[in-house]
C-alpha positions, 0 to 999 in steps of 0.5 A: 308491102303491108297494103299489097300483101293484105297484112295489119301492121300489128303482124308486122311489128311482132316479127311475123315478117322477115326479109332476106336476102342472099347476101349476108347483110340485109340491105332491106328492112320493113318499117314496123309503122308503115309497112313500107320496105326501105333500105336498112343499110347504106347501098354501094353500087359500085362495092356490090356490082363494080364488073357488071352494068345491071346491078340487081339486089334481090330479097325475099319476104317471109310471111310466117302463120299467114300463107 
């Protein structure tokens, strides 16, 4: 993510980027040393999407002061 957005790793470590989602559980986070988007919580497809065939988890990145 950091590479795709052209951000430097110190910007990530300093809290200038937040990962948010519609759910109360935050399933994704940014790894401070690599800038990769990683899973922050266990994702249980049967619990989240038991009644739908296509399971999609959406998240947004908020970059403070850059864009």
